[in-house]
C-alpha positions in Angstrom: -73.8 -79.5 -113.3 -77.4 -79.3 -112.3 -79.6 -76.5 -110.2 -80.2 -79.3 -108.1 -76.3 -80.5 -108.0 -75.6 -76.7 -107.2 -77.8 -76.8 -104.3 -76.2 -79.8 -103.0 -72.7 -78.7 -103.6 -73.6 -75.7 -101.8 -74.8 -77.6 -99.0 -72.2 -79.9 -98.8 -69.4 -77.0 -98.6 -71.7 -75.1 -95.9 -72.5 -78.3 -93.7 -76.5 -77.5 -94.3 -79.5 -79.4 -95.4 -81.0 -79.4 -98.9 -83.6 -77.3 -97.8 -81.3 -74.1 -95.9 -79.3 -74.5 -99.0 -82.4 -74.2 -101.2 -83.3 -71.1 -99.1 -79.8 -69.6 -99.2 -79.7 -69.3 -103.0 -83.7 -68.3 -103.0 -82.5 -65.5 -100.8 -79.5 -64.2 -102.8 -81.9 -64.5 -106.4 -84.4 -62.5 -104.9 -82.0 -59.7 -103.8 -80.0 -59.4 -107.3 -82.7 -60.3 -109.7 -81.6 -59.0 -113.4 -79.4 -56.4 -112.0 -75.5 -57.1 -111.6 -74.4 -56.8 -108.1 -71.3 -56.9 -106.3 -71.1 -59.1 -103.1 -71.9 -55.8 -100.9 -75.5 -56.0 -102.0 -75.5 -59.6 -100.1 -74.1 -59.0 -96.8 -77.2 -57.5 -95.3 -78.8 -61.2 -96.1 -76.1 -63.8 -96.1 -72.5 -64.2 -94.6 -69.3 -63.6 -96.3 -68.8 -67.6 -96.2 -72.4 -68.3 -97.9 -71.6 -65.4 -100.5 -68.4 -67.1 -101.2 -69.1 -70.2 -101.8 -72.4 -70.2 -104.0 -70.7 -67.2 -106.7 -67.4 -69.6 -106.7 -70.2 -72.3 -107.6 -72.0 -70.6 -109.9 -69.2 -68.7 -111.9 -67.8 -72.3 -112.4 -71.0 -73.7 -113.9 -71.1 -70.0 -116.3 -74.5 -69.1 -114.6 -72.6 -65.3 -113.4 -70.3 -63.6 -115.8 -67.8 -61.4 -113.7 -65.7 -58.1 -114.3 -63.4 -56.9 -112.8 -63.8 -52.4 -111.5 -61.0 -50.9 -110.4 -59.7 -47.3 -110.0 -56.1 -46.7 -110.7 -54.6 -44.3 -108.0 -51.8 -42.9 -110.1 -53.7 -41.3 -112.9 -57.0 -41.1 -111.2 -58.9 -43.1 -113.8 -61.3 -46.0 -113.4 -62.3 -48.6 -115.5 -63.6 -52.7 -116.0 -61.8 -55.6 -117.3 -62.0 -59.2 -117.0 -60.8 -61.3 -114.1 -57.7 -62.8 -115.5 -56.1 -59.7 -116.8 -54.4 -58.6 -113.6 -53.0 -54.8 -115.2 -54.1 -51.7 -115.3 -54.6 -50.0 -118.5 -53.3 -46.9 -117.5 -50.0 -47.7 -115.3 -49.6 -51.1 -116.1 -49.5 -52.3 -112.3 -50.8 -55.4 -110.8 -54.4 -55.1 -110.0 -54.9 -58.1 -107.9 -52.5 -58.1 -104.7 -52.0 -54.2 -105.3 -53.7 -52.7 -102.2 -53.2 -49.3 -104.0 -55.8 -50.2 -106.2 -59.4 -49.9 -105.7 -61.2 -53.3 -106.6 -64.5 -54.5 -106.9 -65.7 -57.8 -109.0 -69.1 -57.0 -110.4 -71.6 -60.1 -111.0 -74.3 -60.7 -113.2 -76.8 -63.4 -113.8 -76.8 -64.2 -118.1 -79.9 -64.2 -119.0 -80.6 -68.0 -120.0 -79.6 -68.6 -116.4 -82.2 -66.6 -114.8 -84.9 -67.8 -116.8 -83.4 -71.4 -115.5 -83.0 -70.2 -112.1 -86.3 -68.7 -111.5 -88.2 -72.2 -112.9 -86.2 -74.3 -110.6 -87.0 -72.1 -108.3 -90.7 -72.5 -108.7 -90.9 -76.2 -109.0 -88.9 -76.3 -105.6 -91.0 -74.3 -103.8 -94.2 -76.1 -105.2 -92.4 -79.5 -104.2 -91.7 -77.9 -100.9 -95.0 -76.5 -99.9 -97.9 -78.2 -101.9 -98.6 -81.7 -100.0 -98.5 -84.6 -102.8 -101.3 -86.3 -101.7 -103.8 -83.1 -102.3 -102.3 -82.4 -106.0 -105.6 -83.9 -107.5 -107.2 -81.4 -105.3 -105.0 -78.7 -106.4 -105.2 -79.4 -110.1 -108.9 -79.2 -109.7 -108.7 -76.1 -108.2 -106.3 -74.8 -111.2 -108.8 -76.0 -113.9 -111.3 -73.6 -111.7 -109.0 -70.8 -111.2 -110.9 -68.2 -113.0 -114.8 -69.1 -111.6 -113.2 -69.2 -107.8 -114.7 -67.0 -105.3 -111.7 -66.0 -102.4 -113.6 -66.1 -99.1 -111.1 -64.5 -96.5 -110.7 -65.6 -92.9 -109.0 -63.9 -89.9 -105.5 -65.6 -90.5 -104.9 -63.6 -93.2 -105.2 -60.1 -90.9 -102.4 -61.9 -88.0 -99.7 -60.2 -90.0 -101.2 -56.9 -89.5 -101.2 -57.2 -85.8 -105.1 -57.7 -85.9 -105.7 -60.8 -83.7 -107.9 -63.9 -84.8 -111.1 -64.6 -83.3 -109.6 -66.1 -80.0 -107.3 -63.5 -79.6 -110.0 -60.6 -80.2 -111.8 -62.6 -77.6 -109.3 -62.8 -75.2 -109.0 -59.0 -75.6 -112.3 -58.7 -74.2 -111.2 -59.7 -70.6 -114.4 -60.6 -70.1 -115.3 -60.9 -66.2 -118.0 -62.8 -64.8 -119.4 -63.3 -61.8 -120.2 -67.1 -61.6 -117.1 -69.6 -61.5 -119.3 -71.8 -63.4 -119.9 -69.0 -66.0 -115.9 -68.5 -66.4 -115.8 -72.5 -67.1 -118.4 -72.4 -69.7 -116.3 -69.8 -71.0 -113.1 -71.7 -71.4 -114.8 -74.5 -72.6 -116.4 -72.4 -75.5 -113.2 -70.9 -76.0 -111.6 -74.3 -76.4 -114.0 -75.9 -79.0 -113.6 -72.6 -81.0 -117.5 -71.7 -80.9 -116.4 -68.2 -81.0 -119.8 -66.8 -81.6 -121.6 -68.5 -78.3 -118.5 -67.2 -76.4 -119.5 -63.3 -77.5 -122.8 -64.0 -76.8 -122.1 -65.2 -72.8 -120.0 -61.8 -72.7 -122.9 -60.4 -74.2 -125.4 -61.6 -71.5 -123.4 -62.2 -68.4 -120.1 -59.9 -68.3 -120.3 -57.7 -65.5 -118.2 -55.3 -67.8 -119.5 -55.6 -71.1 -123.4 -55.1 -70.9 -125.0 -55.4 -74.4 -124.7 -55.9 -78.1 -123.5 -51.8 -78.8 -120.8 -52.0 -76.3 -119.5 -55.2 -77.5 -119.2 -53.6 -81.1 -117.7 -50.1 -80.0 -115.2 -52.5 -77.5 -114.3 -55.0 -81.0 -113.8 -51.1 -83.0 -111.3 -50.2 -80.6 -109.4 -53.5 -80.3 -109.0 -54.0 -84.1 -108.1 -50.2 -84.7 -105.8 -50.2 -81.4 -103.8 -53.4 -83.3 -103.5 -52.7 -86.6 -100.3 -52.1 -88.1 -100.4 -49.2 -90.6 -97.2 -51.0 -92.6 -96.3 -54.2 -93.3 -93.5 -55.5 -95.7 -95.1 -57.1 -98.7 -93.2 -60.5 -98.0 -94.7 -60.5 -94.7 -98.6 -61.0 -95.5 -100.8 -61.9 -98.6 -103.5 -59.5 -99.3 -100.9 -58.3 -102.4 -101.2 -61.6 -103.7 -104.7 -62.3 -103.1 -105.3 -59.3 -105.6 -103.7 -61.7 -108.2 -106.7 -63.9 -107.9 -108.3 -61.1 -109.8 -111.9 -62.1 -109.0 -115.0 -59.6 -109.4 -115.8 -60.0 -105.9 -114.0 -61.0 -102.3 -116.3 -62.4 -99.4 -115.0 -62.1 -96.0 -116.0 -62.1 -92.5 -113.4 -60.0 -91.3 -114.2 -56.7 -90.1 -110.8 -54.8 -91.0 -111.1 -53.0 -94.2 -107.3 -54.2 -95.0 -108.7 -56.2 -98.7 -110.5 -53.4 -99.6 -107.0 -51.2 -99.2 -105.1 -53.8 -101.2 -107.2 -54.0 -103.9 -107.8 -50.1 -104.1 -103.7 -49.6 -103.8 -103.3 -52.0 -107.0 -106.9 -51.3 -109.1 -109.5 -48.8 -109.1 -110.8 -47.4 -105.4 -113.2 -49.3 -103.9 -115.4 -49.1 -100.8 -115.9 -52.1 -98.4 -119.6 -52.9 -98.8 -121.5 -55.6 -96.0 -123.2 -58.7 -97.8 -126.7 -57.3 -97.1 -126.5 -54.2 -98.6 -126.5 -55.2 -102.5 -129.1 -55.8 -104.6 -127.7 -56.6 -108.1 -125.6 -59.5 -108.6 -125.1 -59.5 -112.2 -123.9 -56.2 -111.9 -121.4 -57.8 -109.4 -120.4 -60.6 -111.7 -119.5 -58.0 -114.1 -117.3 -55.8 -112.2 -114.5 -56.0 -110.0 -113.3 -55.3 -106.9 -116.0 -55.0 -104.5 -115.4 -56.8 -101.3 -118.6 -58.2 -99.8 -118.4 -58.4 -95.2 -120.5 -61.2 -94.0 -120.3 -60.0 -90.6 -120.4 -56.1 -91.0 -117.1 -53.6 -90.9 -115.4 -51.2 -88.3 -116.8 -48.5 -90.2 -120.1 -49.1 -89.9 -120.2 -50.4 -86.1 -123.9 -51.1 -86.0 -123.5 -53.6 -88.9 -121.3 -56.1 -87.1 -122.1 -58.9 -86.2 -120.9 -60.0 -82.7 -123.4 -62.2 -81.2 -124.5 -66.0 -81.6 -128.5 -63.9 -81.4 -127.1 -61.9 -84.7 -125.1 -64.6 -86.3 -127.8 -67.3 -86.4 -130.6 -64.0 -87.6 -128.1 -63.3 -90.4 -127.8 -66.6 -91.5 -131.8 -67.5 -91.1 -132.7 -64.1 -93.3 -134.3 -65.4 -96.4 -133.2 -62.2 -98.3 -129.6 -63.6 -97.1 -130.1 -67.1 -98.4 -131.1 -65.5 -102.0 -128.4 -63.4 -102.1 -125.8 -66.4 -101.4 -127.6 -68.2 -104.3 -128.1 -65.7 -106.6 -124.2 -64.4 -106.1 -122.3 -67.6 -105.6 -124.6 -69.8 -108.0 -122.4 -73.2 -109.0 -119.1 -71.2 -108.5 -116.8 -72.7 -106.7 -115.4 -70.9 -103.0 -112.2 -70.8 -101.7 -111.5 -70.8 -98.1 -108.1 -68.5 -97.1 -106.9 -67.9 -93.2 -109.8 -70.0 -91.8 -109.2 -73.0 -88.9 -110.8 -75.7 -89.8 -111.0 -76.9 -86.1 -113.0 -74.2 -85.1 -116.4 -74.8 -84.2 -116.9 -71.1 -85.7 -116.1 -72.3 -89.3 -117.8 -75.4 -89.3 -120.9 -74.2 -88.4 -120.4 -71.2 -91.1 -119.4 -73.7 -93.5 -122.5 -75.8 -92.9 -125.0 -72.7 -93.2 -123.8 -71.8 -96.4 -123.1 -75.2 -98.0 -127.1 -75.9 -97.0 -128.4 -72.9 -98.8 -125.6 -73.3 -102.2 -123.8 -76.7 -102.0 -121.6 -77.1 -104.9 -117.8 -78.3 -104.2 -115.2 -75.7 -102.4 -111.5 -75.8 -101.4 -110.1 -74.8 -98.0 -106.6 -74.0 -98.2 -105.0 -76.1 -94.7 -101.8 -76.3 -93.2 -100.6 -79.5 -92.3 -103.6 -81.4 -92.5 -104.2 -85.0 -91.5 -106.1 -87.5 -93.2 -109.1 -88.0 -91.3 -110.0 -84.2 -91.2 -109.6 -84.1 -95.3 -112.0 -87.3 -95.1 -114.4 -85.3 -93.4 -114.7 -82.3 -95.0 -114.6 -83.8 -98.3 -117.9 -85.6 -96.8 -119.2 -81.9 -97.7 -117.9 -81.2 -100.5 -115.1 -79.0 -99.2 -111.8 -80.0 -101.0 -108.3 -79.8 -99.0 -105.3 -77.7 -100.2 -102.9 -79.5 -98.2 -99.9 -77.2 -97.2 -96.6 -78.2 -95.9 -95.7 -75.7 -93.1 -92.7 -75.6 -90.9 -93.6 -75.9 -87.1 -92.5 -72.7 -85.1 -91.2 -73.3 -81.2 -94.0 -74.3 -79.9 -95.1 -76.6 -81.9 -97.5 -74.7 -83.4 -98.0 -73.5 -87.6 -95.1 -71.2 -88.6 -96.6 -68.3 -89.6 -94.0 -66.6 -91.6 -93.6 -70.0 -93.6 -97.4 -70.0 -94.2 -97.5 -66.7 -95.9 -94.9 -68.1 -97.8 -96.7 -71.0 -98.8 -99.5 -69.1 -99.8 -97.5 -67.1 -101.9 -96.7 -69.7 -104.1 -99.8 -71.5 -104.3 -101.7 -67.9 -105.8 -98.3 -67.8 -108.4 -99.7 -71.4 -109.2 -102.8 -70.5 -109.8 -102.4 -67.5 -111.6 -99.2 -68.7 -113.7 -97.3 -66.0 -112.1 -94.1 -67.2 -113.1 -91.7 -64.5 -111.0 -90.4 -62.7 -114.0 
């Protein structure tokens, strides 16, 4: 029986889809790794029936070895034996069915089976998440993986509780004197023109009057919403570190990426894009995060209005920085919504300066969107992501898909 048939047999016995059976097996392998295990180890993640079915098929196919650990109540001794040996070596009583003997089965994945299972899980995950229609783009990205510059958007900070642009602006609770101003604000939000919405708040809201107040409020929102700890399986910043880029670009104000880069490598402090002078030093260094729109530690640096946004991208010094920093290297956009006017305008401004071929990771892309993006040399890396109950993108499935993508790009086999 192949591992593929193992999945189908588990699916049949438990009346599950192949996909759900695969996730059960994957969950079990992630729990046990190379270590020996008992059923007790799995009980928090699988039901008794699921554990029994999977173990039975794994035993039958000689994927796992099984031993019996027992304690003799007569001589107060313990030992291990094979399942077929039903006699206690101390008192010679029956092990199975004897309520006096404490018996537990111990399982272990065979070394060669462990490698085969990991390889199979990896292939199945890539098959599950990578959209077939965009595999050529993915292969080209992998070929350029040692040259790519990760460009991080707000979507990657969502698991830490920090709102995306839409959520951030909604939390500002803007109030306008005129009804038409409220309607204008709603239209800007619906179209994803977030910088123009911020400009309207700054100029017309009677609760926030001016850029400094807007900067202060944005910093407060980020600090009040950011979670202090998130499980590694629930976010992608520890995965981004594995790309081992010399530097990273981001439009995010938060400092989470710098935190994780410092955790796994040497300490790195955040730097605003307009602060660096020597691009050559960045190309030979590592770990540096460049914040295009400022960061919360330097509140006055934060680009929070259309006026400051336009000023940043029309600055000749900044344009020169883009050219000298990026050159012919491809950008990889992660955590951006390609439907937002904000991203479209951002990309156009950058592309007008640097040109070249670049990549964007998109959940469930359609062909029309991919064609439009391709006209601007922005190649789509399409991921199949489950829908949530509101017909939106399932956030945890998106995190898992990005983990699979980065593992593919970095040749990380998970062993």
